[in-house]
C-alpha positions as CSV (number, residue, x, y, z in Angstrom):
1,X,-109.0,-23.7,20.7
2,X,-110.0,-21.5,18.3
3,X,-112.4,-18.6,19.2
4,X,-115.0,-19.9,16.7
5,X,-115.1,-23.6,18.5
6,X,-115.3,-21.1,22.1
7,X,-118.1,-19.7,20.6
8,X,-119.8,-22.8,19.5
9,X,-119.6,-24.3,23.2
10,X,-120.8,-21.1,24.6
11,X,-123.8,-21.3,22.7
12,X,-124.5,-24.8,23.0
13,X,-124.3,-24.1,27.3
14,X,-126.5,-21.0,26.7
15,X,-129.5,-23.0,25.0
16,X,-128.6,-25.9,27.0
17,X,-129.3,-24.2,30.3
18,X,-132.0,-22.0,28.8
19,X,-134.3,-25.7,28.1
20,X,-133.5,-26.0,31.9
21,X,-135.4,-22.7,32.6
22,X,-131.7,-21.0,33.6
23,X,-129.1,-18.6,32.6
24,X,-125.4,-18.3,33.0
25,X,-125.7,-15.3,35.3
26,X,-128.4,-16.8,37.5
27,X,-131.4,-15.1,36.2
28,X,-134.7,-16.1,35.3
29,X,-136.4,-15.9,32.2
30,X,-138.3,-12.6,32.7
31,X,-135.7,-11.0,35.2
32,X,-133.9,-7.9,33.8
33,X,-130.0,-7.1,35.4
34,X,-129.9,-4.4,38.0
35,X,-131.3,-1.2,36.6
36,X,-129.4,2.2,37.9
37,X,-130.4,5.4,36.3
38,X,-128.4,9.1,37.2
39,X,-130.0,11.7,35.8
40,X,-128.1,15.3,35.3
41,X,-125.0,12.9,34.9
42,X,-123.6,16.0,32.6
43,X,-124.4,19.1,34.2
44,X,-123.2,21.1,31.1
45,X,-126.1,19.5,28.8
46,X,-129.5,20.7,28.9
47,X,-130.4,17.4,29.9
48,X,-128.6,14.0,30.6
49,X,-128.7,10.9,32.1
50,X,-126.4,7.9,33.1
51,X,-128.1,4.5,32.8
52,X,-126.5,1.3,33.5
53,X,-128.5,-2.2,33.3
54,X,-126.2,-5.0,34.9
55,X,-122.9,-4.1,33.2
56,X,-124.1,-2.5,29.8
57,X,-123.8,1.7,30.3
58,X,-124.9,3.9,27.9
59,X,-124.8,8.1,28.6
60,X,-127.6,10.1,26.9
61,X,-127.3,13.6,26.6
62,X,-129.6,16.5,25.4
63,X,-129.2,19.9,23.5
64,X,-131.6,22.2,22.5
65,X,-130.8,25.2,20.3
66,X,-132.7,27.5,17.9
67,X,-133.2,26.6,14.2
68,X,-135.4,26.6,11.2
69,X,-138.4,24.2,11.0
70,X,-138.6,21.9,7.8
71,X,-140.8,23.0,5.5
72,X,-143.5,20.4,5.3
73,X,-143.9,21.2,9.3
74,X,-143.5,24.8,10.0
75,X,-145.4,25.1,13.1
76,X,-143.3,22.2,14.5
77,X,-140.4,21.7,16.3
78,X,-137.2,19.3,15.0
79,X,-136.0,16.0,17.3
80,X,-132.9,14.1,16.2
81,X,-131.3,11.1,17.3
82,X,-127.8,10.0,17.3
83,X,-126.2,6.9,18.6
84,X,-122.7,6.2,19.2
85,X,-121.1,3.3,19.4
86,X,-117.0,3.9,20.3
87,X,-114.6,1.1,20.1
88,X,-113.7,1.5,23.6
89,X,-117.1,0.2,24.5
90,X,-116.9,-2.9,23.1
91,X,-114.0,-4.9,21.0
92,X,-116.6,-5.5,17.9
93,X,-117.1,-1.6,17.5
94,X,-114.8,0.1,14.8
95,X,-114.1,3.5,14.6
96,X,-115.2,5.3,11.2
97,X,-118.9,6.0,10.0
98,X,-122.0,4.6,11.7
99,X,-121.8,0.9,11.9
100,X,-125.4,-0.7,11.0
101,X,-125.5,-1.5,15.0
102,X,-125.6,2.5,15.9
103,X,-128.1,3.1,13.1
104,X,-130.4,0.3,14.7
105,X,-130.5,1.9,18.1
106,X,-130.7,5.4,17.0
107,X,-133.4,4.8,15.0
108,X,-135.5,2.6,17.3
109,X,-135.2,4.7,20.4
110,X,-136.2,7.8,17.5
111,X,-139.2,6.0,16.9
112,X,-140.5,4.9,20.2
113,X,-140.2,8.5,21.4
114,X,-142.2,9.7,18.1
115,X,-144.7,7.1,18.3
116,X,-145.6,7.2,21.4
117,X,-145.7,11.7,21.0
118,X,-143.0,11.9,24.2
119,X,-142.6,15.4,22.7
120,X,-145.4,17.6,21.8
121,X,-143.6,19.1,18.7
122,X,-145.6,21.9,17.9
123,X,-145.0,23.6,21.4
124,X,-141.3,23.9,20.5
125,X,-141.9,26.3,18.0
126,X,-141.2,29.9,18.4
127,X,-142.3,31.9,15.1
128,X,-144.1,29.4,12.5
129,X,-142.0,29.0,9.6
130,X,-139.1,30.8,10.9
131,X,-137.6,29.6,14.1
132,X,-138.3,26.6,16.3
133,X,-136.5,24.5,19.1
134,X,-134.0,21.3,17.7
135,X,-134.0,19.1,20.1
136,X,-130.6,16.8,20.0
137,X,-130.9,13.4,21.5
138,X,-127.5,11.9,21.3
139,X,-126.6,8.4,22.9
140,X,-123.4,7.4,23.6
141,X,-122.8,3.6,24.7
142,X,-119.9,3.4,27.2
143,X,-119.8,-0.5,27.9
144,X,-121.2,-3.2,25.8
145,X,-122.4,-6.1,27.7
146,X,-125.5,-7.0,25.7
147,X,-129.2,-5.1,25.3
148,X,-128.3,-2.0,24.3
149,X,-131.5,-0.9,22.9
150,X,-133.4,-1.0,26.5
151,X,-130.5,1.1,28.1
152,X,-130.4,3.7,25.0
153,X,-134.3,4.1,25.5
154,X,-134.0,4.7,29.0
155,X,-131.0,7.0,29.1
156,X,-132.8,8.9,26.0
157,X,-136.3,9.5,27.9
158,X,-134.8,9.9,31.0
159,X,-132.2,12.9,30.0
160,X,-135.5,14.3,28.0
161,X,-137.8,14.0,31.1
162,X,-135.0,16.0,32.8
163,X,-134.0,18.7,30.3
164,X,-134.2,22.0,30.5
165,X,-135.2,24.5,27.6
166,X,-132.6,27.0,27.3
167,X,-134.8,30.2,26.3
168,X,-133.0,32.8,28.5
169,X,-129.6,32.0,27.1
170,X,-130.9,32.4,23.4
171,X,-132.9,35.6,24.1
172,X,-136.4,34.0,23.6
173,X,-138.0,34.1,27.1
174,X,-136.9,35.9,30.4
175,X,-136.4,32.4,31.9
176,X,-135.4,29.0,31.1
177,X,-138.5,26.5,31.8
178,X,-138.6,22.7,32.0
179,X,-139.0,20.5,28.3
180,X,-142.5,19.0,28.6
181,X,-142.2,15.3,28.1
182,X,-146.1,14.2,28.0
183,X,-145.7,10.6,27.6
184,X,-142.7,8.5,29.0
185,X,-142.1,5.6,26.5
186,X,-139.7,2.7,27.2
187,X,-138.4,-0.6,25.3
188,X,-138.3,-4.1,26.5
189,X,-136.0,-6.4,24.5
190,X,-136.4,-9.9,24.3
191,X,-134.7,-13.1,22.6
192,X,-135.2,-16.7,21.7
193,X,-133.0,-19.2,23.1
194,X,-134.4,-22.5,21.7
195,X,-138.0,-22.5,23.1
196,X,-137.5,-19.9,25.9
197,X,-137.9,-16.4,25.4
198,X,-135.6,-14.5,27.7
199,X,-135.4,-10.8,28.5
200,X,-132.7,-8.4,28.8
201,X,-129.8,-10.2,26.9
202,X,-126.6,-10.4,28.0
203,X,-123.7,-9.8,25.0
204,X,-123.5,-13.8,24.9
205,X,-127.3,-14.5,24.9
206,X,-127.3,-12.2,21.8
207,X,-125.1,-14.0,19.8
208,X,-126.6,-17.4,20.7
209,X,-130.2,-16.2,20.1
210,X,-132.6,-16.9,17.3
211,X,-134.2,-13.7,17.0
212,X,-135.0,-10.6,18.9
213,X,-137.9,-9.0,19.5
214,X,-138.0,-5.0,21.1
215,X,-141.8,-3.7,22.1
216,X,-142.1,-0.3,23.2
217,X,-144.8,0.8,25.6
218,X,-145.7,3.9,27.7
219,X,-147.9,5.0,30.7
220,X,-151.2,4.8,29.1
221,X,-150.6,0.9,28.2
222,X,-150.3,1.4,24.6
223,X,-147.7,-0.9,22.3
224,X,-146.3,2.3,20.4
225,X,-143.6,0.3,18.3
226,X,-142.1,-2.9,18.0
227,X,-138.5,-4.0,16.1
228,X,-137.6,-7.4,14.8
229,X,-133.6,-8.5,14.8
230,X,-131.2,-11.1,14.5
231,X,-132.4,-13.9,12.3
232,X,-135.3,-16.1,13.7
233,X,-139.1,-15.9,14.1
234,X,-141.7,-14.8,16.5
235,X,-145.4,-17.2,16.3
236,X,-148.1,-14.4,17.3
237,X,-148.4,-16.7,20.8
238,X,-145.1,-15.6,21.6
239,X,-145.8,-12.0,20.3
240,X,-148.8,-11.7,22.7
241,X,-146.8,-12.8,25.6
242,X,-143.7,-10.3,25.2
243,X,-146.2,-7.6,24.9
244,X,-147.6,-8.9,28.5
245,X,-144.6,-9.1,29.4
246,X,-143.3,-6.0,28.7
247,X,-146.0,-3.8,29.7
248,X,-145.1,-4.9,33.0
249,X,-141.6,-4.4,32.8
250,X,-142.2,-0.6,31.3
251,X,-144.0,0.2,34.8
252,X,-141.0,-0.1,36.7
253,X,-138.7,1.2,34.1
254,X,-141.0,4.4,33.8
255,X,-140.2,4.6,37.4
256,X,-136.3,4.8,36.6
257,X,-136.7,7.1,33.9
258,X,-138.4,9.7,36.5
259,X,-135.4,9.5,38.8
260,X,-137.4,6.6,41.2
261,X,-135.8,3.4,42.4
262,X,-137.0,0.9,40.1
């Protein structure tokens, strides 16, 4: 049996199960896999976190160092987010320049952090127009078993929540201090399987899906960003429904991002 035929049979089975309100791993349509967050996983980083959602694993590292502000924002710090999808984490990833999937993950996470104003970049300014803190958020996918965006977002914001600004090391202040995180954005991703909208899709469910929608929320109940992916459509009622569900799940994920038990 060819891989194409096998994939088609698996997709048909996933869609048949979804029509009955079931999933391959036994979860309900509105149920996440087990979520685990380990802050401070890399002791040499200024901030870090390892996140596991089911078998999907993402490691985030935060690095802060002095640099020059952008000319159009002389009184603000610099935030840059990068995702790396290494071949060891999935056979679908290849070595070489950043792939579209890596670019999408980094952009979606970066957008949510900026839109939620999780970090007040003006507070990272040291000398206007001359020196500021540059905050690097690096996302490393260790194991891809579906729903990379939610895992990467949770890892990134958790690493920021536990980051320390190394001001003493660079002679900028007498002591280091915690990075001030004003808001805690998280993302919840849904896919359409036939007429059913399921949260936290596995790798096989993403392959079978007819559309993906990611909702980013913060602790105030704001929807700060959305991302549509894959081929497929969502009605206005679909969007309202997933927003409602994302707000509920977001509260639990934020507890995990802060280091608590979700």
